[in-house]
C-alpha positions as CSV (number, residue, x, y, z in Angstrom):
1,M,-15.5,4.6,-18.2
2,I,-13.0,7.3,-19.4
3,S,-9.4,6.8,-18.2
4,R,-8.0,9.8,-16.5
5,P,-4.5,10.6,-17.6
6,N,-1.8,11.2,-14.9
7,P,-0.9,14.9,-14.8
8,A,2.7,13.8,-14.4
9,K,2.4,11.5,-17.5
10,R,5.7,10.1,-18.7
11,E,6.9,9.4,-22.2
12,C,5.0,6.5,-23.7
13,H,6.6,3.1,-23.3
14,A,6.8,0.4,-26.0
15,E,5.4,-2.2,-23.6
16,A,2.1,-2.0,-21.9
17,D,2.0,-0.9,-18.2
18,T,1.9,-3.7,-15.7
19,L,-1.4,-3.1,-13.9
20,V,-1.7,-6.5,-12.2
21,Y,1.0,-9.1,-11.5
22,T,1.4,-12.4,-9.6
23,I,3.8,-13.5,-6.9
24,D,3.2,-17.0,-5.7
25,N,-0.6,-17.4,-5.6
26,R,-1.3,-13.7,-4.9
27,L,-2.4,-11.1,-7.4
28,Y,-1.1,-7.6,-6.9
29,V,-2.8,-4.4,-8.2
30,N,-0.5,-1.6,-9.4
31,L,-3.0,1.2,-8.8
32,T,-0.8,4.3,-8.7
33,D,2.8,5.5,-8.6
34,R,2.1,8.5,-6.4
35,C,2.9,8.4,-2.7
36,T,2.7,10.4,0.4
37,L,6.2,9.4,1.4
38,A,9.6,9.5,-0.3
39,C,11.3,6.7,1.6
40,R,15.0,6.7,1.2
41,F,15.1,2.9,1.1
42,C,12.4,2.6,-1.6
43,P,13.9,1.1,-4.8
44,K,11.9,3.6,-7.0
45,H,14.0,6.4,-5.4
46,N,17.1,4.5,-6.1
47,G,16.8,3.9,-9.8
48,S,14.5,0.8,-10.0
49,K,10.8,0.2,-10.4
50,D,11.1,-3.5,-10.6
51,V,9.5,-6.1,-8.4
52,H,10.6,-9.6,-9.2
53,D,10.3,-9.7,-13.1
54,Y,7.8,-6.9,-13.3
55,N,8.5,-3.2,-14.1
56,L,5.9,-1.2,-12.3
57,T,6.3,2.1,-14.2
58,L,2.9,3.6,-15.0
59,S,2.4,5.9,-18.0
60,E,-1.1,6.9,-16.7
61,R,-3.5,6.1,-13.9
62,P,-5.1,2.8,-14.8
63,D,-8.8,2.7,-15.5
64,V,-10.9,1.0,-12.8
65,Q,-12.9,-1.3,-15.1
66,K,-9.7,-2.3,-17.0
67,I,-8.2,-3.5,-13.7
68,I,-11.4,-5.4,-12.7
69,D,-11.3,-7.1,-16.1
70,L,-7.6,-8.0,-15.7
71,I,-8.3,-9.5,-12.3
72,G,-10.9,-11.9,-13.8
73,D,-12.0,-14.4,-11.2
74,P,-10.5,-13.2,-7.9
75,A,-11.4,-16.5,-6.1
76,Q,-8.6,-18.2,-8.0
77,Y,-6.0,-16.3,-5.9
78,E,-5.1,-16.6,-2.3
79,E,-5.8,-12.9,-2.1
80,V,-5.7,-9.7,-4.3
81,V,-3.3,-7.2,-2.9
82,F,-3.3,-3.4,-3.5
83,C,0.3,-2.5,-3.5
84,G,2.6,-1.5,-6.4
85,Y,5.1,1.3,-6.0
86,G,2.6,3.9,-4.9
87,E,0.1,4.5,-2.1
88,P,-3.2,2.9,-3.1
89,T,-5.3,5.0,-0.8
90,L,-4.4,8.1,-2.8
91,R,-6.9,6.7,-5.3
92,L,-9.4,5.9,-2.7
93,N,-12.6,5.8,-4.8
94,A,-10.9,3.5,-7.3
95,L,-9.5,1.3,-4.6
96,I,-13.0,0.9,-3.0
97,E,-14.7,0.2,-6.3
98,I,-12.2,-2.5,-7.3
99,A,-12.0,-4.1,-3.8
100,S,-15.8,-4.2,-3.7
101,A,-16.0,-5.9,-7.0
102,I,-13.5,-8.5,-5.8
103,K,-15.5,-9.1,-2.6
104,A,-18.7,-9.4,-4.7
105,N,-17.0,-12.3,-6.6
106,N,-15.8,-14.2,-3.5
107,G,-12.3,-12.9,-3.5
108,K,-10.1,-11.9,-0.6
109,T,-8.5,-8.5,-0.4
110,R,-5.4,-7.0,1.3
111,L,-4.2,-3.4,1.3
112,N,-0.5,-2.5,1.7
113,T,-0.5,1.1,2.9
114,D,1.6,3.8,4.6
115,G,-1.2,4.5,7.0
116,L,-1.6,8.1,6.0
117,A,-5.0,7.9,4.3
118,N,-6.9,9.7,7.1
119,L,-4.3,12.4,7.2
120,F,-4.3,12.9,3.5
121,H,-8.1,12.8,3.0
122,K,-8.8,14.8,6.2
123,K,-11.4,12.3,7.3
124,N,-11.6,8.8,8.7
125,V,-11.7,6.4,5.8
126,I,-11.3,3.2,7.8
127,P,-15.1,2.5,7.9
128,L,-15.1,2.7,4.1
129,L,-12.1,0.4,3.9
130,A,-13.8,-2.0,6.3
131,T,-16.6,-2.7,3.8
132,C,-14.2,-4.3,1.3
133,I,-10.8,-4.9,2.8
134,D,-10.0,-8.1,4.7
135,A,-6.5,-7.4,5.8
136,I,-4.2,-4.4,6.0
137,S,-0.4,-4.2,6.2
138,I,0.7,-0.8,7.5
139,S,4.2,0.5,7.1
140,L,5.3,1.8,10.5
141,N,9.1,1.6,9.8
142,A,10.3,3.4,12.9
143,Q,9.8,3.6,16.7
144,N,9.9,7.3,16.9
145,E,9.1,10.4,14.8
146,H,12.8,11.4,14.3
147,L,13.7,8.1,12.7
148,Y,10.4,8.0,10.8
149,K,11.2,11.4,9.2
150,Q,14.8,10.4,8.5
151,H,13.9,7.2,6.6
152,C,10.4,7.8,5.2
153,V,10.6,11.5,4.4
154,P,6.9,12.3,4.7
155,G,5.3,15.1,2.7
156,L,2.6,15.8,5.3
157,P,3.1,17.2,8.8
158,H,2.3,15.0,11.8
159,S,2.6,11.8,9.7
160,F,4.1,9.6,12.4
161,P,1.3,10.1,15.0
162,A,-1.1,9.7,12.1
163,V,0.3,6.3,11.3
164,L,0.0,5.2,14.9
165,S,-3.6,6.4,15.1
166,F,-4.4,4.6,11.8
167,I,-3.0,1.3,13.1
168,E,-5.0,1.6,16.3
169,D,-8.3,2.6,14.6
170,A,-7.9,0.0,11.8
171,A,-7.4,-2.8,14.3
172,Q,-10.8,-2.0,15.8
173,S,-12.6,-2.3,12.4
174,I,-10.7,-4.7,10.2
175,P,-10.1,-8.4,11.0
176,D,-6.4,-8.6,10.1
177,V,-4.1,-5.7,10.7
178,T,-0.3,-5.9,10.7
179,A,2.2,-3.2,11.2
180,T,5.6,-3.6,9.5
181,A,9.1,-2.3,9.9
182,I,12.3,-3.0,8.0
183,D,15.0,-4.8,9.9
184,G,18.3,-3.2,8.8
185,L,17.4,0.5,8.7
186,E,19.9,2.5,10.7
187,G,18.6,3.1,14.3
188,V,15.4,1.3,13.9
189,D,14.6,-1.0,16.9
190,I,12.4,-3.8,15.6
191,H,11.4,-4.9,19.1
192,A,10.3,-1.3,19.9
193,C,8.2,-1.2,16.7
194,E,6.6,-4.5,17.6
195,A,5.7,-3.1,21.0
196,L,4.0,-0.1,19.4
197,A,2.0,-2.4,17.2
198,A,1.0,-4.7,20.1
199,A,-0.1,-1.7,22.2
200,R,-2.6,-0.9,19.4
201,N,-3.8,-4.5,19.1
202,A,-2.2,-5.1,15.8
203,K,0.1,-7.9,14.6
204,F,3.7,-7.1,13.6
205,K,6.0,-8.3,10.8
206,A,9.6,-7.5,10.3
207,R,10.6,-7.1,6.7
208,M,14.2,-7.3,5.4
209,L,16.0,-4.3,3.9
210,D,16.3,-4.4,0.1
211,I,13.9,-7.4,-0.3
212,V,10.8,-6.3,-2.3
213,G,7.7,-8.4,-2.9
């Protein structure tokens, strides 16, 4: 398989890109550095692309088979998580191919997402995700559109209602769906965010500001 270079390719780094990395007994996949949001609280917009001891700068979009090879036996991990410092669903085909390989080898998968895949791809991708994703964590981050725009700076119009719809639809098709919000963001009401998640039959988790990974 030919690796497709990132159009926004950076200068080459002396060290190899971190394509997969472990935290506790979870393996994380760093699939892309592109995102549909430009969150003001995201470390990559504040001078850092580090998670724990890993620098997640990518010089190119990683090849699917290379990531599958790096994962090895996925059953040795509690789960394999698609995360990194970008939005994994922007590389939807690669995500599905890798996740399907993980499931075929008795691994468990989780997707950390901003919930804008349907809006970005202009179609419902949840049935496709449901074939190979066991759990989804969706960044809600605010209880209303005003605060969502303030903190998440979406590049697509109607992003906030799209996230709410994605949470509701995902909860109907995927066994484990959790909406998240960051406790500590100005104006964000964690209890109101939790109520939005509950109304859509999703679980909720409060994350702490400035704690990544």
